[in-house]
C-alpha positions in Angstrom: -28.4 -11.8 8.2 -24.7 -11.4 7.5 -24.3 -9.2 10.6 -25.2 -12.1 12.8 -22.5 -14.2 11.1 -20.0 -11.4 11.9 -21.0 -11.4 15.5 -20.7 -15.2 15.8 -17.3 -15.1 14.1 -16.1 -12.4 16.6 -17.4 -14.5 19.5 -15.7 -17.6 18.1 -12.3 -15.8 17.7 -12.6 -14.4 21.2 -13.1 -18.0 22.6 -10.3 -19.4 20.5 -7.9 -16.7 21.8 -9.1 -17.2 25.4 -10.4 -13.7 25.7 -13.6 -15.2 27.0 -14.7 -18.7 28.0 -17.5 -20.6 26.4 -19.8 -19.9 29.3 -19.4 -16.2 28.6 -20.7 -16.5 25.0 -24.4 -15.7 25.5 -23.6 -12.8 27.8 -21.1 -11.4 25.4 -23.4 -11.9 22.5 -26.2 -9.9 24.1 -23.8 -7.1 24.9 -22.7 -6.9 21.3 -26.3 -6.9 20.1 -27.0 -4.0 22.4 -24.1 -2.0 21.0 -25.4 -2.7 17.4 -29.0 -1.9 18.2 -30.1 -5.5 17.4 -33.1 -6.9 19.3 -32.6 -10.6 18.6 -30.3 -13.3 17.3 -31.5 -16.1 15.0 -30.8 -19.7 15.4 -28.2 -21.8 13.5 -26.0 -18.8 12.6 -22.7 -19.9 10.8 -19.5 -18.0 11.1 -17.8 -16.3 8.2 -14.9 -18.6 8.2 -11.3 -18.2 9.5 -11.4 -14.4 9.6 -9.1 -12.7 12.1 -10.5 -10.3 14.7 -9.4 -7.0 13.0 -11.1 -8.0 9.7 -14.3 -9.0 11.5 -14.3 -5.7 13.3 -13.9 -3.9 10.0 -16.9 -5.7 8.5 -19.0 -4.9 11.6 -18.0 -1.2 11.4 -19.0 -1.1 7.8 -22.4 -2.4 8.8 -22.7 0.2 11.6 -21.9 3.0 9.2 -24.3 1.8 6.6 -27.1 1.5 9.2 -26.4 4.9 10.7 -25.4 3.5 14.1 -22.2 5.6 13.8 -20.9 8.2 11.4 -18.1 7.8 8.9 -15.3 9.4 10.9 -12.4 7.3 12.0 -12.9 8.5 15.6 -16.5 7.2 15.6 -15.4 3.9 14.2 -12.6 3.6 16.8 -15.0 4.3 19.7 -17.4 1.6 18.6 -14.6 -0.9 17.8 -13.1 -0.4 21.2 -16.5 -0.9 22.9 -17.1 -4.1 21.0 -13.8 -5.5 22.1 -14.2 -4.3 25.6 -17.1 -6.8 25.9 -14.6 -9.6 25.1 -11.8 -8.6 27.4 -11.6 -9.4 31.1 -11.9 -6.7 33.8 -8.6 -5.0 34.9 -8.5 -6.9 38.2 -8.8 -10.3 36.4 -6.1 -9.3 33.9 -3.8 -8.2 36.7 -4.5 -11.4 38.6 -3.7 -13.6 35.7 -0.5 -11.6 34.9 0.7 -12.2 38.5 -0.1 -15.9 38.2 1.9 -16.1 35.0 4.8 -14.1 36.5 5.1 -16.7 39.3 5.9 -19.2 36.5 8.4 -16.8 34.7 8.6 -13.1 33.8 8.4 -14.1 30.1 5.2 -16.0 30.7 3.6 -12.9 32.2 4.6 -10.5 29.4 3.8 -13.1 26.7 0.3 -13.3 28.1 -0.2 -9.6 28.3 1.3 -8.9 24.9 -0.9 -11.5 23.3 -4.0 -10.1 25.1 -3.2 -6.6 23.9 -3.0 -7.9 20.3 -6.0 -10.1 20.5 -8.1 -7.4 22.0 -7.2 -5.2 19.0 -5.7 -2.6 21.4 -2.5 -3.1 19.5 -3.4 -2.2 16.0 -1.8 -5.3 14.3 -3.6 -4.7 10.9 -2.5 -1.1 10.6 1.0 -1.9 11.9 1.4 -4.4 9.1 1.3 -1.5 6.6 4.5 0.0 7.9 7.6 -0.3 5.7 10.5 -1.8 7.7 14.0 -2.7 6.7 17.6 -2.7 8.0 20.5 -0.7 6.5 24.2 -1.4 7.0 26.4 1.4 8.4 29.7 1.7 10.1 27.8 1.6 13.4 25.9 -1.6 12.7 22.6 -2.3 11.0 20.2 0.6 11.7 16.4 0.0 11.6 14.3 2.1 9.2 10.5 2.4 9.6 8.2 4.5 7.5 5.2 4.8 9.7 2.0 4.1 7.8 0.0 2.6 10.7 -1.6 5.9 11.9 -4.2 7.0 9.3 -4.2 10.7 8.5 -7.1 12.5 10.0 -10.2 13.2 7.9 -10.5 17.0 7.4 -14.1 16.6 8.6 -12.8 15.1 11.9 -10.3 18.0 12.3 -13.1 20.5 11.8 -15.3 18.6 14.2 -12.5 18.6 16.8 -12.3 22.4 16.6 -16.0 22.8 16.7 -16.5 20.5 19.7 -13.4 21.6 21.5 -14.3 21.6 25.2 -12.4 22.4 28.3 -12.1 18.7 29.3 -9.1 17.7 31.3 -10.1 14.1 31.9 -8.0 12.2 31.3 -5.2 14.8 31.7 -3.1 13.2 28.9 -2.9 10.0 26.8 -0.7 8.3 29.4 -2.8 8.8 32.5 -4.1 5.6 34.1 -7.6 7.1 33.8 -7.5 6.1 30.1 -8.1 2.5 31.0 -11.7 1.7 29.8 -12.3 5.3 28.7 -14.8 5.5 25.9 -13.0 8.3 24.0 -14.4 11.3 22.2 -13.6 13.4 19.2 -10.1 14.5 19.8 -9.2 11.8 22.4 -8.7 8.2 21.3 -11.0 5.3 22.3 -9.7 3.2 25.2 -12.6 1.0 26.2 -10.5 -2.2 25.5 -7.4 -0.8 27.1 -5.9 -2.7 30.0 -2.8 -1.9 32.1 -0.7 -3.8 34.7 0.0 -2.3 38.1 3.7 -2.2 39.2 5.7 -0.8 42.0 9.0 0.9 40.9 11.1 2.7 43.4 8.3 2.4 46.0 5.9 4.3 43.7 2.8 3.1 41.8 3.5 2.7 38.1 1.8 0.9 35.2 2.8 -1.2 32.3 1.0 -1.2 28.9 1.9 -1.8 25.3 2.0 0.9 22.6 -1.0 0.7 20.3 1.3 1.2 17.3 4.3 -1.0 18.3 7.5 0.0 16.4 9.4 -3.2 17.5 8.8 -6.4 19.4 6.8 -6.0 22.6 7.2 -2.2 22.5 5.9 -1.3 26.0 5.3 1.9 27.9 5.8 2.2 31.6 4.2 5.3 33.2 3.7 6.9 36.6 0.3 6.9 38.3 0.9 10.6 39.0 0.5 13.1 36.2 3.8 14.9 36.5 6.6 16.1 34.3 9.2 13.7 33.1 12.5 14.1 34.9 15.8 12.3 34.5 17.1 11.9 38.1 18.7 9.2 40.3 15.2 8.0 41.2 14.6 7.5 37.5 17.8 5.3 37.3 16.4 3.3 40.2 13.1 2.7 38.6 14.7 1.7 35.3 16.9 -0.9 37.1 14.0 -2.1 39.2 12.1 -2.8 36.1 14.8 -4.7 34.2 15.5 -6.7 37.4 11.9 -7.8 37.4 11.7 -8.3 33.6 15.3 -9.2 32.5 14.1 -10.0 28.9 13.2 -6.3 28.4 15.2 -3.1 28.1 13.7 0.1 29.5 14.8 3.7 28.7 13.7 7.2 29.2 13.5 10.1 26.8 15.5 13.2 27.8 13.5 15.6 29.9 14.1 18.9 27.9 12.4 20.2 24.8 14.0 19.6 21.4 16.0 16.6 22.7 13.0 15.0 24.6 10.2 12.9 23.4 6.7 13.9 22.3 5.1 13.7 25.8 7.1 15.5 28.5 4.1 16.2 30.7 3.8 12.7 32.0 6.7 10.7 33.6 7.1 7.6 31.5 9.6 5.2 29.9 9.6 2.9 26.9 11.0 -0.6 26.6 10.5 -3.9 25.0 12.0 -7.2 23.9 14.3 -6.1 21.2 18.0 -5.6 20.6 18.8 -2.3 18.9 22.0 -1.5 17.0 23.2 0.7 19.9 23.0 -2.2 22.3 25.3 -4.2 20.0 27.7 -1.4 19.4 31.2 -2.0 20.6 32.9 -0.1 23.5 35.8 2.3 22.6 37.4 4.4 25.3 37.4 2.8 28.8 37.9 4.9 31.8 37.9 4.7 35.6 35.2 6.0 37.9 37.3 6.7 40.9 35.1 5.9 43.9 33.2 3.3 42.0 35.7 0.6 41.1 33.0 -2.1 40.7 31.4 -0.2 37.8 33.0 -0.5 34.4 32.7 2.6 32.2 33.4 3.2 28.5 32.3 5.3 25.6 30.5 3.5 22.8 31.1 3.5 19.0 27.9 5.2 18.1 27.0 8.4 16.2 25.7 10.0 19.4 27.7 10.4 22.6 27.1 7.4 24.8 28.7 6.3 28.1 28.1 2.6 29.0 28.2 1.6 32.6 28.0 -2.0 33.9 27.9 -3.5 37.4 26.4 -6.4 39.3 25.5 -3.9 42.1 22.5 -1.7 41.1 23.1 0.7 44.0 26.7 1.4 42.9 25.5 1.7 39.3 22.9 4.3 40.3 25.5 6.3 42.2 27.9 6.3 39.2 25.2 7.3 36.8 24.1 10.1 39.1 27.6 11.4 39.3 27.8 11.5 35.5 24.4 13.1 35.2 25.1 15.8 37.7 28.5 16.6 36.2 27.1 16.7 32.6 24.2 19.0 33.6 26.7 21.8 34.5 29.4 20.9 31.9 30.4 23.4 29.2 33.0 23.1 26.4 32.8 26.1 24.1 35.2 24.5 21.6 32.7 21.7 21.1 29.7 24.2 21.1 28.5 22.8 24.4 27.1 25.3 26.9 25.3 24.1 30.0 23.2 27.2 30.5 22.0 30.3 28.7 20.9 33.0 31.1 20.1 30.4 33.6 18.2 28.1 31.2 19.6 24.5 31.4 20.6 22.7 28.2 22.3 19.5 29.3 20.5 16.3 30.2 20.7 12.5 29.5 18.7 9.8 27.7 19.3 6.7 29.9 18.6 3.1 28.8 18.8 0.1 31.2 19.1 -3.6 30.5 20.3 -6.9 32.1 23.4 -8.7 30.8 23.5 -12.0 32.7 24.1 -11.2 36.4 25.1 -7.6 35.5 23.0 -4.4 35.1 23.9 -2.1 32.2 23.1 1.5 31.7 23.7 3.5 28.5 23.8 7.2 29.2 23.3 9.3 26.0 24.5 12.9 26.5 22.1 15.5 25.1 22.1 19.3 24.7 19.1 21.4 23.4 20.8 24.7 22.8 19.8 26.6 19.6 21.7 29.1 17.5 21.0 31.5 14.6 22.4 28.9 12.2 20.5 26.1 13.8 17.3 27.5 15.3 15.7 24.1 15.8 18.8 22.9 17.8 22.5 22.7 17.4 22.4 19.0 18.3 19.3 18.3 16.3 18.8 17.2 12.7 20.2 20.0 10.6 18.3 21.7 7.8 19.8 19.7 5.0 18.1 16.5 6.3 14.7 18.1 7.2 13.3 16.9 3.9 13.3 13.5 5.6 12.9 14.2 9.3 13.0 17.4 11.4 11.2 16.1 14.5 12.9 15.5 17.8 15.3 12.6 18.1 13.7 10.6 20.9 14.6 7.4 22.7 13.7 5.1 19.8 15.8 7.0 17.3 18.6 7.4 19.7 19.0 3.5 19.9 19.0 3.2 16.1 15.4 3.0 14.8 14.3 5.7 12.4 10.6 6.4 12.6 9.9 8.4 9.4 6.7 10.1 8.3 4.2 8.4 6.0 4.6 11.1 3.4 7.9 9.5 2.4 6.3 6.4 0.9 4.9 8.2 -2.2 7.8 10.7 -2.2 10.4 8.0 -2.4 8.5 6.4 -5.3 8.8 9.7 -7.2 12.5 9.9 -6.4 13.0 6.4 -7.8 11.4 7.7 -11.1 13.7 10.7 -11.1 16.8 8.4 -10.6 15.6 6.3 -13.5 15.1 9.3 -15.7 11.4 8.8 -15.9 8.7 11.5 -15.7 8.1 12.3 -12.0 6.5 14.6 -9.5 9.4 14.7 -7.1 9.1 17.4 -4.4 11.6 20.2 -4.8 12.9 19.7 -1.3 14.3 16.3 -2.3 16.1 17.7 -5.4 19.6 18.2 -3.9 19.6 14.8 -2.3 18.3 13.0 -5.4 20.8 14.8 -7.7 23.7 13.9 -5.3 22.6 10.2 -5.4 22.4 10.3 -9.1 25.9 11.7 -9.4 27.4 9.0 -7.1 25.5 5.9 -8.0 26.4 4.5 -11.4 24.3 1.8 -13.1 20.9 2.6 -11.6 18.2 0.5 -13.1 14.7 -0.7 -12.1 16.0 -3.8 -10.3 18.4 -2.0 -8.0 17.0 1.5 -7.6 14.9 0.7 -4.6 17.6 -1.1 -2.6 20.1 1.7 -3.4 17.6 4.4 -2.3 16.9 2.5 0.9 20.7 2.4 1.6 21.0 6.1 0.9 18.1 6.7 3.3 19.9 4.7 6.0 23.0 6.9 5.4 20.8 10.0 5.9 19.5 8.5 9.2 23.1 8.0 10.3 23.7 11.7 9.5 20.7 12.6 11.5 22.1 10.8 14.6 25.5 12.3 14.0 23.9 15.8 14.0 22.4 14.9 17.4 25.7 13.8 18.9 27.2 16.4 21.3 30.8 15.2 20.9 31.3 14.7 17.1 32.9 11.6 15.7 36.0 13.3 14.3 39.3 13.4 16.2 38.6 16.7 17.9 35.2 15.7 19.1 36.4 12.3 20.4 39.3 14.0 22.3 36.8 16.4 23.9 34.6 13.4 24.8 37.5 11.7 26.5 38.4 14.9 28.3 34.9 14.8 29.8 35.2 11.2 30.8 38.5 11.6 32.6 36.9 14.0 35.0 35.6 10.9 36.9 39.0 9.2 37.3 40.2 11.3 40.2 
């Protein structure tokens, strides 16, 4: 009988969160019964109590596994969970209609509605996200954000084997960002998206969509993606779309990953941007070297005090801002400085591109242009301007948009590994990985007075310093005098 209490609780929570209305309850109940192979529903069923939606779903999934409705794999659970919540979420047309109604009140009202819906529908994995380790660490560049990502569970080896066994030549949806994911049941190897909803937008006279990340790394972490499945490109049109978006949603920033391997993000095959309602350390960083932009006197330009090489442009005229940004982009794409190890091409292969981030500052538009180069060498086969080998024990993946702005997204393996490093620093028996040995020994030699009460905070600070180093590795013009003089030389190209 407990399953009926679970269903009633889920229905009650859906009504409370305005996912459905009271008149939808019987219809929704019958749909849920069908998904759980239940033929009837008894009278006078009481709910479980004040149990949130993610916890109710977990109980229902346990029931479904126990009664062989689904198997034990996470993918099977996710598919059923998504189907259950899809019963309780309005159709895409209704969601879009309500979003527009809210937008007429205020842009914040529209995004607040959609963000809350995405959480209440369990599309945003709030329960899993709560497992992440988050803290800030003070540096000379401001307070950097550190996240150890524990929200995505590791795949069961049985699921990995099943993915290989059932691998089919299926190209629908083409990727995880295609609009065809909306409402898609999912399969082994492709995540469940039955409860997924997106908002249609027009950016730069093209159809685009807004959604939130299922595993948000910061407040209102959103993804804006093209209707067309096409490669990501940083172009003047991209600048136009970024500014269109922040003009419409001034409470959000929006940025693009770079469009080359090594310095780009994880998905370069689908044109998309990431944004949200959050102020990163890079946004708060001070300006350093101001310079003129010649034909664009209404655009202010300056370098930024940041471990990576950033040019900040600001203007009240978006058209002029786009022209200035395009000038810098086109100049940078063909710019070489052998003294700084920067080569624009190798045998015709391009290396230079930009990571752009747009935001509103009152009546002004602001664009941060982060200069990137993906050249490799024998000494640095993973990238000259990429985390170097001495920091790979912490992170060796690409430095994408989120890291560029000052938020480290570090792998889940670090949680137990850092606990072992703490034991090592305290002189206790430990199973610390050998690849952490040099770092841990260095910390031990520099940090006097380590004890149980302070070892964690000191280790967190040291981890923040390592992330600072990771960003400095990715900077094309280094933060020393020689590097900054070379940066200024590049910037003065635009003064004539």
